[in-house]
MARBA-3410 file (N, C-alpha, C, O; in Angstrom, 1 decimal):
229
104.8,98.3,112.1,106.1,97.8,112.2,106.8,97.7,110.9,106.2,97.2,109.9 ~ 108.0,98.1,110.8,108.8,98.0,109.5,109.5,96.6,109.5,110.3,96.3,110.4 ~ 109.2,95.8,108.4,109.9,94.6,108.3,111.3,94.7,107.7,111.6,95.7,107.0 ~ 112.1,93.8,108.1,113.5,93.8,107.6,113.5,93.4,106.1,112.9,92.4,105.7 ~ 114.1,94.2,105.3,114.2,93.9,103.8,115.4,93.0,103.6,116.5,93.1,104.2
115.3,92.1,102.6,116.4,91.2,102.3,116.7,91.3,100.8,115.9,91.7,100.0 ~ 118.0,91.1,100.5,118.4,91.0,99.1,119.2,89.7,99.0,119.7,89.2,99.9 ~ 119.3,89.2,97.7,120.0,88.0,97.5,119.2,86.7,97.8,118.3,86.4,97.1 ~ 119.5,86.0,98.9,118.8,84.8,99.2,117.4,85.0,99.7,117.0,86.1,100.0 ~ 116.7,83.9,99.8,115.3,83.9,100.3,114.2,84.1,99.3,113.1,84.2,99.7
114.6,84.1,98.0,113.6,84.4,97.0,112.6,83.2,96.9,111.4,83.4,96.5 ~ 113.0,82.0,97.4,112.1,80.9,97.3,111.3,80.7,98.6,110.4,79.8,98.7 ~ 111.5,81.6,99.6,110.8,81.5,100.9,109.6,82.4,100.9,109.3,83.2,100.0 ~ 108.8,82.2,102.0,107.6,83.0,102.2,108.0,84.5,102.3,109.0,84.8,102.9 ~ 107.1,85.3,101.8,107.3,86.8,102.0,106.3,87.2,103.1,105.1,87.1,102.9
106.8,87.5,104.3,106.0,87.8,105.4,104.9,88.9,105.1,103.9,88.9,105.7 ~ 105.3,89.8,104.2,104.3,90.9,103.8,103.2,90.4,102.9,102.3,91.2,102.5 ~ 103.3,89.2,102.4,102.3,88.7,101.4,101.7,87.4,101.9,101.4,86.6,101.1 ~ 101.6,87.3,103.2,101.2,86.0,103.8,100.0,86.2,104.8,100.0,87.2,105.5 ~ 99.1,85.2,104.8,98.0,85.2,105.8,98.0,83.8,106.4,98.4,82.8,105.8
97.6,83.7,107.7,97.5,82.5,108.4,96.0,82.1,108.6,95.2,82.9,109.1 ~ 95.7,80.9,108.1,94.3,80.4,108.2,94.3,79.2,109.2,94.9,78.2,108.9 ~ 93.5,79.4,110.3,93.4,78.3,111.3,92.0,77.7,111.2,91.0,78.4,111.5 ~ 92.0,76.4,110.8,90.7,75.8,110.4,90.3,74.7,111.4,90.9,73.7,111.5 ~ 89.2,75.0,112.0,88.5,73.9,112.8,89.3,73.3,113.9,89.3,72.1,114.2
90.1,74.1,114.6,90.8,73.7,115.8,89.8,73.6,117.0,89.8,74.5,117.9 ~ 88.9,72.6,117.0,87.8,72.5,117.9,88.0,71.4,118.9,88.6,70.4,118.6 ~ 87.4,71.7,120.1,87.7,70.8,121.2,87.2,69.4,121.0,87.8,68.4,121.4 ~ 86.0,69.2,120.3,85.5,67.9,120.0,86.4,67.1,119.0,86.7,65.9,119.2 ~ 86.8,67.8,118.0,87.7,67.2,117.0,89.1,66.8,117.6,89.7,65.8,117.2
89.5,67.6,118.5,90.8,67.2,119.2,90.8,65.8,119.8,91.8,65.1,119.8 ~ 89.6,65.4,120.2,89.5,64.1,120.9,89.7,62.9,119.9,90.0,61.8,120.3 ~ 89.7,63.2,118.6,89.8,62.2,117.6,91.3,62.2,117.0,91.6,61.3,116.2 ~ 92.1,63.1,117.3,93.4,63.2,116.8,94.4,62.2,117.4,94.5,62.1,118.6 ~ 95.0,61.4,116.5,95.9,60.3,117.0,97.3,60.4,116.4,98.1,59.6,116.8
97.5,61.2,115.4,98.9,61.2,114.8,99.8,62.2,115.4,101.0,62.3,115.1 ~ 99.3,63.0,116.4,100.2,63.9,117.2,99.5,64.1,118.5,98.2,64.0,118.6 ~ 100.2,64.4,119.6,99.5,64.6,120.9,98.8,65.9,120.8,99.2,66.9,120.2 ~ 97.7,66.0,121.5,96.9,67.2,121.5,97.7,68.3,122.1,97.5,69.5,121.7 ~ 98.5,68.0,123.1,99.3,69.1,123.8,100.3,69.7,122.8,100.4,70.9,122.7
100.9,68.9,122.0,101.8,69.4,121.0,101.1,70.2,119.9,101.5,71.2,119.5 ~ 99.9,69.6,119.5,99.1,70.3,118.5,98.7,71.7,118.9,98.9,72.7,118.2 ~ 98.2,71.8,120.1,97.7,73.1,120.7,98.9,74.1,120.8,98.8,75.2,120.5 ~ 100.0,73.5,121.3,101.2,74.4,121.5,101.7,75.0,120.2,102.1,76.1,120.1 ~ 101.7,74.1,119.1,102.1,74.6,117.8,101.1,75.6,117.2,101.6,76.6,116.6
99.8,75.4,117.4,98.9,76.4,117.0,99.1,77.8,117.7,99.0,78.8,117.1 ~ 99.4,77.7,119.0,99.7,78.9,119.7,100.9,79.6,119.2,101.0,80.8,119.2 ~ 101.9,78.8,118.9,103.2,79.4,118.4,102.9,80.1,117.1,103.4,81.2,116.8 ~ 102.2,79.5,116.2,101.8,80.1,114.9,101.1,81.4,115.1,101.3,82.4,114.4 ~ 100.1,81.3,116.0,99.3,82.5,116.3,100.2,83.7,116.8,100.0,84.8,116.4
101.1,83.3,117.7,102.0,84.4,118.3,102.9,85.0,117.2,103.0,86.2,117.2 ~ 103.5,84.2,116.4,104.4,84.7,115.4,103.7,85.6,114.4,104.1,86.6,113.9 ~ 102.5,85.1,114.0,101.7,85.9,113.0,101.2,87.2,113.6,101.3,88.2,113.0 ~ 100.8,87.2,114.9,100.4,88.4,115.6,101.6,89.3,115.7,101.4,90.5,115.5 ~ 102.7,88.8,116.1,103.9,89.7,116.3,104.4,90.4,115.0,104.8,91.5,115.0
104.2,89.6,113.9,104.7,90.2,112.6,103.6,90.7,111.7,103.8,91.0,110.5 ~ 102.5,91.0,112.3,101.3,91.6,111.6,100.9,90.8,110.4,100.5,91.3,109.4 ~ 100.9,89.5,110.5,100.4,88.6,109.5,98.9,88.4,109.8,98.5,88.0,110.9 ~ 98.0,88.7,108.8,96.5,88.5,109.1,96.2,87.1,109.5,96.8,86.1,108.9 ~ 95.3,86.9,110.4,94.9,85.6,110.9,93.4,85.5,110.7,92.6,86.3,111.1
93.0,84.4,110.1,91.5,84.1,109.9,91.3,82.7,110.5,92.0,81.8,110.3 ~ 90.2,82.7,111.3,89.8,81.4,111.9,88.4,81.1,111.5,87.7,81.9,111.0 ~ 88.1,79.8,111.6,86.7,79.4,111.2,86.5,78.0,111.9,87.4,77.4,112.3 ~ 85.2,77.7,111.9,84.8,76.4,112.5,83.5,75.9,111.9,82.6,76.7,111.6 ~ 83.4,74.7,111.7,82.2,74.1,111.2,81.3,73.7,112.4,81.6,72.9,113.2
80.1,74.4,112.5,79.1,74.2,113.5,79.7,74.1,114.9,79.7,73.1,115.5 ~ 80.3,75.3,115.4,81.0,75.2,116.7,80.0,74.9,117.9,80.5,74.6,119.0 ~ 78.7,75.0,117.7,77.8,74.6,118.8,77.3,73.2,118.6,76.4,72.7,119.4 ~ 78.0,72.4,117.7,77.7,71.0,117.6,78.7,70.1,118.3,79.5,70.6,119.1 ~ 78.7,68.9,117.9,79.6,67.9,118.6,81.1,68.2,118.4,82.0,67.8,119.1
81.4,68.9,117.3,82.8,69.2,117.0,83.4,70.2,118.0,84.6,70.3,118.2 ~ 82.5,70.9,118.7,82.9,71.8,119.8,83.4,73.2,119.4,83.6,73.4,118.2 ~ 83.7,74.0,120.3,84.2,75.4,120.1,85.7,75.4,119.7,86.4,74.4,120.0 ~ 86.1,76.5,119.1,87.5,76.7,118.8,88.3,76.9,120.1,87.9,77.5,121.0 ~ 89.5,76.3,120.1,90.4,76.5,121.2,90.5,78.0,121.6,90.8,78.8,120.7
90.3,78.3,122.8,90.2,79.7,123.2,91.6,80.5,123.2,91.6,81.7,123.1 ~ 92.7,79.8,123.1,94.0,80.4,123.1,94.2,81.3,121.9,94.9,82.3,122.0 ~ 93.5,80.9,120.8,93.7,81.7,119.5,93.2,83.2,119.7,93.9,84.1,119.4 ~ 92.0,83.3,120.2,91.4,84.6,120.5,92.1,85.4,121.5,92.2,86.6,121.5 ~ 92.6,84.7,122.5,93.4,85.3,123.6,94.7,85.9,123.1,95.1,87.0,123.4
95.4,85.1,122.2,96.7,85.6,121.7,96.6,86.5,120.6,97.5,87.4,120.4 ~ 95.5,86.5,119.8,95.3,87.3,118.7,93.9,87.8,118.6,93.1,87.3,117.8 ~ 93.5,88.7,119.5,92.1,89.2,119.6,91.6,89.8,118.3,90.4,89.9,118.0 ~ 92.5,90.3,117.4,92.2,90.9,116.2,91.9,89.9,115.1,91.5,90.3,114.0 ~ 92.1,88.6,115.3,91.9,87.6,114.3,90.5,87.7,113.8,89.5,87.9,114.6
90.3,87.5,112.5,89.0,87.5,111.9,88.4,86.1,112.0,89.0,85.1,111.6 ~ 87.2,86.1,112.5,86.4,84.8,112.6,85.4,84.8,111.4,84.5,85.6,111.4 ~ 85.5,83.8,110.6,84.5,83.6,109.5,83.6,82.5,109.8,83.9,81.3,109.7 ~ 82.3,82.8,110.2,81.4,81.7,110.6,80.9,80.9,109.4,80.8,81.5,108.3 ~ 80.7,79.6,109.5,80.2,78.8,108.4,78.8,78.3,108.8,78.4,78.3,109.9
78.1,77.8,107.8,76.8,77.3,107.9,76.7,75.8,107.7,75.8,75.3,107.1 ~ 77.8,75.1,108.3,77.8,73.7,108.2,78.6,73.2,107.0,78.8,71.9,106.9 ~ 79.2,74.0,106.2,80.1,73.6,105.1,81.3,72.9,105.7,82.0,73.4,106.5 ~ 81.6,71.7,105.2,82.8,70.9,105.6,84.0,71.6,105.0,85.0,71.8,105.7 ~ 83.9,72.0,103.8,85.0,72.7,103.1,84.8,74.2,103.3,83.9,74.8,102.8
85.8,74.8,104.1,85.7,76.3,104.3,85.6,77.1,103.1,85.0,78.2,103.0 ~ 86.2,76.6,102.0,86.2,77.3,100.7,84.8,77.3,100.0,84.6,78.1,99.1 ~ 83.9,76.5,100.5,82.5,76.6,100.0,81.7,77.7,100.7,80.6,78.0,100.3 ~ 82.3,78.3,101.7,81.6,79.4,102.4,82.1,80.8,101.9,83.3,81.1,101.9 ~ 81.1,81.6,101.4,81.5,82.8,100.7,82.1,83.8,101.7,83.0,84.5,101.3
81.7,83.8,103.0,82.3,84.8,103.9,83.8,84.4,104.2,84.6,85.3,104.3 ~ 84.1,83.2,104.2,85.4,82.8,104.5,86.3,83.2,103.3,87.4,83.8,103.5 ~ 85.9,82.8,102.1,86.7,83.2,100.9,86.8,84.7,100.8,87.9,85.2,100.4 ~ 85.8,85.4,101.1,85.8,86.9,101.0,86.9,87.4,102.0,87.6,88.3,101.7 ~ 86.9,86.8,103.2,87.8,87.3,104.2,89.2,87.0,103.8,90.1,87.8,104.0
89.5,85.9,103.1,90.8,85.5,102.6,91.2,86.5,101.5,92.3,87.0,101.6 ~ 90.3,86.8,100.6,90.7,87.6,99.5,90.9,89.1,100.0,91.7,89.8,99.4 ~ 90.2,89.5,101.0,90.3,90.9,101.5,91.6,91.1,102.1,92.0,92.3,102.3 ~ 92.3,90.1,102.5,93.7,90.3,103.1,94.6,90.8,102.0,95.6,91.5,102.3 ~ 94.3,90.5,100.8,95.2,90.9,99.7,96.5,90.1,99.6,97.4,90.4,98.8
96.6,89.0,100.4,97.8,88.2,100.4,97.6,87.0,99.5,96.5,86.5,99.3 ~ 98.8,86.6,98.9,98.7,85.5,97.9,99.3,84.2,98.4,99.2,83.2,97.8 ~ 100.0,84.3,99.6,100.5,83.1,100.2,99.7,82.8,101.5,99.5,83.6,102.3 ~ 99.2,81.5,101.6,98.3,81.1,102.7,99.0,80.0,103.4,99.3,79.0,102.9 ~ 99.1,80.2,104.7,99.6,79.2,105.6,98.4,78.6,106.3,97.6,79.3,107.0
98.2,77.3,106.1,97.0,76.6,106.7,97.3,75.6,107.7,98.3,74.9,107.6 ~ 96.5,75.5,108.7,96.6,74.4,109.7,95.2,74.2,110.2,94.4,75.1,110.3 ~ 94.9,72.9,110.6,93.6,72.6,111.1,93.4,71.2,111.5,94.3,70.3,111.4 ~ 92.2,70.9,111.9,91.8,69.5,112.3,90.4,69.2,111.6,89.5,70.0,111.8 ~ 90.4,68.2,110.8,91.4,67.3,110.4,92.3,67.8,109.3,91.8,68.5,108.5
93.5,67.3,109.2,94.4,67.7,108.1,93.8,67.2,106.8,93.9,67.9,105.8 ~ 93.3,66.0,106.8,92.8,65.3,105.6,91.5,65.9,105.0,91.1,65.6,103.9 ~ 90.8,66.7,105.8,89.6,67.3,105.4,89.6,68.8,105.5,89.5,69.5,104.5 ~ 89.6,69.3,106.8,89.5,70.7,107.1,90.6,71.5,106.5,90.4,72.7,106.2 ~ 91.8,70.9,106.4,92.9,71.6,105.7,92.9,71.3,104.2,93.1,72.1,103.4
92.8,70.0,103.9,93.0,69.5,102.6,92.0,70.2,101.6,92.4,70.7,100.5 ~ 90.7,70.2,101.9,89.8,70.7,101.0,90.0,72.2,100.6,90.1,72.5,99.4 ~ 90.0,73.1,101.6,90.3,74.5,101.2,91.7,74.7,100.6,91.9,75.6,99.8 ~ 92.6,73.9,101.0,94.0,74.0,100.5,94.0,73.7,99.0,94.5,74.5,98.2 ~ 93.3,72.7,98.6,93.1,72.3,97.2,92.4,73.4,96.4,92.9,73.8,95.3
91.4,73.9,97.0,90.6,75.0,96.3,91.4,76.3,96.2,91.4,77.0,95.2 ~ 92.1,76.6,97.3,92.9,77.8,97.2,94.0,77.7,96.2,94.3,78.7,95.5 ~ 94.6,76.6,96.1,95.7,76.3,95.1,95.1,76.5,93.7,95.7,77.1,92.9 ~ 94.0,75.9,93.5,93.3,76.1,92.2,92.9,77.5,91.9,92.9,77.9,90.7 ~ 92.7,78.3,92.9,92.3,79.7,92.7,93.6,80.6,92.6,93.4,81.8,92.4
94.8,80.0,92.6,96.0,80.8,92.3,96.8,81.2,93.5,97.7,82.0,93.4 ~ 96.4,80.7,94.7,97.2,81.0,95.9,98.4,80.1,96.1,98.3,78.9,95.6 ~ 99.4,80.6,96.7,100.5,79.7,97.2,100.1,79.2,98.6,99.8,79.9,99.5 ~ 100.1,77.8,98.7,99.5,77.3,99.9,100.5,76.4,100.7,101.2,75.5,100.1 ~ 100.7,76.6,102.0,101.5,75.8,102.8,100.6,75.2,103.9,99.7,75.8,104.4
100.9,73.9,104.1,100.1,73.2,105.1,101.0,72.8,106.3,102.0,72.1,106.1 ~ 100.7,73.3,107.5,101.6,73.1,108.7,101.1,71.8,109.3,100.1,71.7,110.0 ~ 101.9,70.7,109.1,101.5,69.4,109.5,101.5,69.2,111.0,100.6,68.5,111.4 ~ 102.4,69.8,111.7,102.4,69.6,113.2,101.5,70.6,113.9,101.5,70.6,115.2 ~ 100.8,71.4,113.2,99.7,72.3,113.8,98.4,71.8,113.3,97.4,72.5,113.5
98.4,70.6,112.8,97.2,70.0,112.3,97.1,68.5,112.8,98.1,68.0,113.3 ~ 96.0,67.9,112.7,95.9,66.5,113.2,94.9,65.7,112.5,93.9,66.2,111.9 ~ 95.1,64.4,112.5,94.3,63.4,111.8,94.0,62.2,112.7,94.6,62.0,113.7 ~ 92.9,61.5,112.4,92.5,60.3,113.2,93.5,59.2,113.3,93.6,58.5,114.3 ~ 94.3,59.0,112.2,95.3,57.9,112.2,96.6,58.4,111.5,96.6,59.4,110.8
97.7,57.7,111.8,98.9,58.0,111.1,98.8,57.7,109.6,99.3,58.5,108.8 ~ 98.1,56.7,109.2,97.9,56.4,107.8,97.2,57.5,107.1,97.5,57.9,106.0 ~ 96.1,58.0,107.7,95.4,59.2,107.2,96.3,60.4,106.9,96.3,61.0,105.9 ~ 97.2,60.6,107.9,98.1,61.7,107.8,99.1,61.5,106.7,99.4,62.4,106.0 ~ 99.6,60.3,106.5,100.5,60.0,105.5,99.9,60.1,104.1,100.6,60.7,103.2
98.7,59.7,103.9,98.0,59.8,102.6,97.7,61.3,102.3,97.8,61.7,101.2 ~ 97.4,62.0,103.4,97.2,63.4,103.2,98.4,64.2,102.8,98.4,65.0,101.9 ~ 99.5,63.8,103.4,100.8,64.4,103.0,101.1,64.1,101.6,101.6,65.0,100.8 ~ 100.9,62.9,101.1,101.2,62.5,99.7,100.3,63.3,98.8,100.8,63.8,97.7 ~ 99.0,63.5,99.1,98.1,64.3,98.3,98.5,65.7,98.2,98.4,66.4,97.2
99.0,66.3,99.3,99.5,67.7,99.3,100.6,67.8,98.3,100.6,68.7,97.5 ~ 101.6,66.9,98.4,102.7,67.0,97.5,102.3,66.9,96.1,102.8,67.6,95.2 ~ 101.4,65.9,95.8,101.0,65.7,94.4,100.2,66.9,93.9,100.2,67.1,92.7 ~ 99.6,67.7,94.8,98.8,68.8,94.3,99.5,70.2,94.3,98.9,71.2,94.0 ~ 100.8,70.2,94.7,101.6,71.4,94.7,101.4,72.2,96.0,101.7,73.4,96.0
100.8,71.6,97.0,100.7,72.3,98.3,101.9,71.9,99.1,102.3,70.8,99.2 ~ 102.5,72.9,99.8,103.8,72.7,100.4,103.6,72.3,101.9,103.1,73.1,102.7 ~ 104.0,71.0,102.2,104.0,70.7,103.6,105.1,71.3,104.4,106.2,71.4,103.9 ~ 104.8,71.7,105.6,105.9,72.4,106.4,105.6,72.1,107.9,104.6,71.4,108.3 ~ 106.4,72.7,108.8,106.3,72.5,110.2,106.2,73.9,110.9,106.6,74.9,110.3
105.8,73.9,112.1,105.7,75.1,112.9,107.0,75.8,113.0,107.1,77.0,112.8 ~ 108.0,75.0,113.3,109.4,75.6,113.5,109.9,76.2,112.2,110.5,77.3,112.3 ~ 109.6,75.6,111.1,110.0,76.1,109.8,109.3,77.4,109.5,109.9,78.4,109.0 ~ 108.0,77.5,109.8,107.2,78.7,109.5,107.7,79.9,110.3,107.9,81.0,109.8 ~ 108.0,79.6,111.6,108.5,80.7,112.5,109.8,81.2,111.9,110.0,82.5,111.8
110.7,80.3,111.5,112.0,80.7,110.9,111.8,81.5,109.6,112.5,82.5,109.3 ~ 111.0,80.9,108.8,110.8,81.5,107.4,110.2,82.9,107.5,110.5,83.7,106.6 ~ 109.3,83.1,108.5,108.7,84.4,108.6,109.6,85.5,109.2,109.6,86.6,108.7 ~ 110.4,85.1,110.2,111.2,86.2,110.8,112.5,86.4,110.2,113.0,87.5,110.2 ~ 113.1,85.4,109.6,114.3,85.5,108.7,115.6,86.0,109.3,116.6,85.6,108.9
115.5,86.9,110.3,116.8,87.4,110.8,116.5,87.7,112.3,115.5,88.2,112.7 ~ 117.6,87.5,113.1,117.5,87.9,114.5,117.8,89.4,114.7,117.7,89.9,115.8 ~ 118.2,90.0,113.7,118.5,91.5,113.8,117.3,92.3,113.6,117.1,93.0,112.6 ~ 116.4,92.1,114.6,115.1,92.9,114.6,114.7,93.1,116.0,115.1,92.3,116.9 ~ 114.0,94.1,116.3,113.7,94.5,117.7,112.8,93.4,118.4,112.8,93.4,119.7
112.1,92.6,117.7,111.3,91.5,118.3,112.0,90.3,118.6,111.4,89.2,118.9 ~ 113.3,90.3,118.5,114.1,89.0,118.6,113.8,88.2,119.9,113.7,87.0,119.8 ~ 113.8,88.9,121.0,113.5,88.2,122.3,112.2,87.6,122.3,112.0,86.4,122.8 ~ 111.2,88.2,121.7,109.8,87.6,121.7,109.8,86.4,120.7,109.1,85.4,121.0 ~ 110.5,86.5,119.6,110.6,85.4,118.7,111.3,84.2,119.3,110.8,83.1,119.2
112.3,84.4,120.1,113.0,83.3,120.7,112.1,82.7,121.7,112.1,81.4,121.8 ~ 111.3,83.4,122.4,110.3,82.8,123.3,109.3,82.0,122.6,108.8,81.0,123.1 ~ 108.9,82.4,121.4,107.9,81.7,120.6,108.5,80.3,120.2,107.8,79.3,120.2 ~ 109.8,80.3,119.9,110.4,79.0,119.6,110.3,78.0,120.7,110.2,76.8,120.5 ~ 110.4,78.5,122.0,110.3,77.6,123.1,108.9,76.9,123.3,108.8,75.9,123.9
107.9,77.5,122.6,106.6,76.9,122.6,106.6,75.7,121.6,106.1,74.6,121.9 ~ 107.1,76.0,120.4,107.1,75.0,119.3,108.2,73.9,119.5,108.0,72.8,119.2 ~ 109.3,74.4,120.1,110.4,73.5,120.4,110.8,73.7,121.9,111.8,74.5,122.1 ~ 110.2,73.0,122.8,110.4,73.2,124.2,111.9,73.2,124.6,112.3,73.9,125.5 ~ 112.7,72.3,124.0,114.1,72.2,124.4,114.9,73.4,124.1,116.0,73.6,124.6
114.3,74.3,123.2,115.1,75.5,122.9,115.1,76.4,124.2,116.0,77.3,124.3 ~ 114.2,76.2,125.1,114.3,76.9,126.4,115.6,76.6,127.1,116.2,77.5,127.7 ~ 116.0,75.4,127.1,117.2,75.0,127.7,118.4,75.6,127.0,119.4,76.0,127.7 ~ 118.4,75.8,125.7,119.4,76.4,125.0,119.5,77.9,125.5,120.6,78.4,125.7 ~ 118.4,78.6,125.6,118.4,80.0,126.0,118.9,80.1,127.4,119.7,81.0,127.7
118.5,79.2,128.3,118.9,79.3,129.7,120.4,79.0,129.9,121.0,79.7,130.6 ~ 120.9,78.0,129.1,122.3,77.8,129.2,123.2,78.9,128.7,124.2,79.3,129.2 ~ 122.7,79.6,127.6,123.4,80.7,127.0,123.4,81.9,128.0,124.4,82.5,128.2 ~ 122.2,82.2,128.6,122.1,83.2,129.6,123.0,83.0,130.8,123.6,83.9,131.3 ~ 123.0,81.7,131.2,123.9,81.3,132.4,125.3,81.5,132.0,126.1,82.0,132.9
125.7,81.1,130.8,127.1,81.3,130.4,127.5,82.7,130.4,128.6,83.1,130.8 ~ 126.6,83.6,129.9,126.9,85.0,129.8,127.1,85.6,131.2,128.0,86.4,131.5 ~ 126.2,85.2,132.1,126.3,85.7,133.5,127.5,85.3,134.2,128.2,86.1,134.9 ~ 127.9,84.0,134.0,129.1,83.5,134.6,130.4,84.2,134.0,131.3,84.6,134.8 ~ 130.4,84.4,132.7,131.5,85.1,132.1,131.6,86.5,132.6,132.7,87.0,132.8
130.5,87.2,132.7,130.5,88.6,133.2,131.0,88.6,134.7,131.8,89.5,135.0 ~ 130.6,87.6,135.5,131.1,87.6,136.9,132.6,87.3,136.9,133.3,87.9,137.8 ~ 133.1,86.4,136.1,134.5,86.1,136.1,135.3,87.3,135.7,136.4,87.6,136.2 ~ 134.8,88.1,134.7,135.5,89.3,134.3,135.6,90.3,135.4,136.6,91.0,135.6 ~ 134.5,90.4,136.1,134.4,91.4,137.2,135.4,91.0,138.3,136.0,91.8,138.9
135.4,89.7,138.6,136.3,89.2,139.7,137.8,89.4,139.3,138.6,89.8,140.1 ~ 138.1,89.2,138.0,139.5,89.4,137.5,139.8,90.8,137.6,141.0,91.2,138.0 ~ 138.9,91.7,137.3,139.1,93.1,137.4,139.4,93.6,138.8,140.3,94.4,139.0 ~ 138.7,93.0,139.8,138.9,93.3,141.2,140.3,92.9,141.7,140.9,93.5,142.6 ~ 140.8,91.8,141.0,142.1,91.3,141.5,143.3,92.0,140.8,144.5,91.8,141.2
143.0,92.9,139.8,144.1,93.6,139.2,144.8,94.5,140.2,144.1,95.1,141.0 ~ 146.1,94.6,140.1,146.9,95.5,141.1,146.5,96.9,140.8,146.4,97.4,139.7 ~ 146.3,97.6,141.9,146.0,99.0,141.8,147.2,99.8,141.4,148.3,99.7,142.0 ~ 147.1,100.6,140.3,148.3,101.4,139.8,148.2,102.8,140.3,149.0,103.6,140.0
END
């Protein structure tokens, strides 16, 4: 797929051609401990990120700490939505960046901007984010596709991100930043992805479609009433 080239604005934004998505420890057992966001919202946002990355050919790497242990398996939606995603198994390392296979998979993408999300934000995202930043990567942490045991934990995590030069962001912002323009053939698919991260956007689309259909019907009715010449 050929990406849309931009000139002028956007120099401070992510470059979709130089970006990889890292999904860290979105495991069923850990989900049960998340209290700063609902699990339904968290999973929906992870699915939205997976879909936009898959649609725009952004490499996706997943990993889990001991998936056969109490933390549980990775949410199955990721593999279903992006079967080509690379899974980097770990041998119990809490910090994914301590695992050579994971770091190798990241480096092999050739991308310098890393979008990270995971559970817990304060550990599974924080630790590799800090190490990746130290290794020279540009790192974004998607706060609403990640989760922590308490709101206070999430707030202190956010503060540490900012102090360390890691950019906090949201799912909706990532979708917008990656696609950048509606003048692309995937526009309809992108709009549908927005409805996952922002459910009320579905109502916007429906009202717009309804207005268009009513307008078309009114024009056709007016045409039928025109006097025959």
